[in-house]
C-alpha positions in Angstrom: -18.1 54.4 -189.9 -18.5 55.4 -186.3 -17.4 53.2 -183.4 -21.0 52.6 -182.3 -22.0 51.6 -185.9 -19.0 49.3 -186.1 -19.9 47.6 -182.8 -23.6 47.3 -183.9 -22.5 45.7 -187.2 -20.2 43.2 -185.5 -22.9 42.2 -182.9 -25.5 41.9 -185.6 -23.2 39.6 -187.7 -22.4 37.5 -184.6 -26.1 37.1 -183.8 -27.0 36.0 -187.3 -24.4 33.2 -187.4 -25.9 29.7 -186.9 -25.2 28.0 -183.5 -22.2 25.7 -183.5 -22.6 22.0 -183.1 -21.4 20.8 -179.7 -18.0 19.1 -179.7 -18.0 15.4 -179.6 -17.2 13.9 -176.1 -13.5 13.6 -175.4 -12.2 10.2 -174.4 -8.6 10.0 -173.1 -6.9 6.9 -174.5 -4.0 5.7 -172.3 -1.3 3.1 -172.9 -0.2 0.4 -170.6 -3.2 0.3 -168.2 -6.3 2.0 -167.1 -5.2 3.6 -163.9 -2.6 6.3 -163.0 0.5 5.4 -161.0 -0.2 5.2 -157.3 0.4 8.5 -155.5 0.2 10.7 -158.7 -2.6 13.2 -158.9 -3.3 13.7 -162.6 -4.7 17.2 -161.9 -1.1 18.1 -160.8 1.1 17.5 -163.9 4.2 18.8 -162.2 3.9 15.8 -159.8 4.5 13.5 -162.9 7.7 15.5 -163.7 8.8 15.1 -160.1 8.2 11.4 -160.1 10.1 11.0 -163.3 13.0 13.0 -162.0 13.1 10.9 -158.8 13.1 7.7 -160.9 15.9 9.0 -163.1 18.1 10.9 -160.6 17.0 9.6 -157.1 15.2 11.7 -154.5 16.6 14.8 -152.9 16.5 13.1 -149.5 18.4 10.0 -150.5 
């Protein structure tokens, strides 16, 4: 089988597959409250690590 025939077959098979159902909506379930800690940006997960480290070991400046 040539490369172009192989690609044509793969594309043909992919186009014949039925469309997938959309994934159900995702809902984040949290524990112990509905809001994040003040000063923590959840889009920066390393900030959570730093806050935990400061809580456990103290800050670098103190």
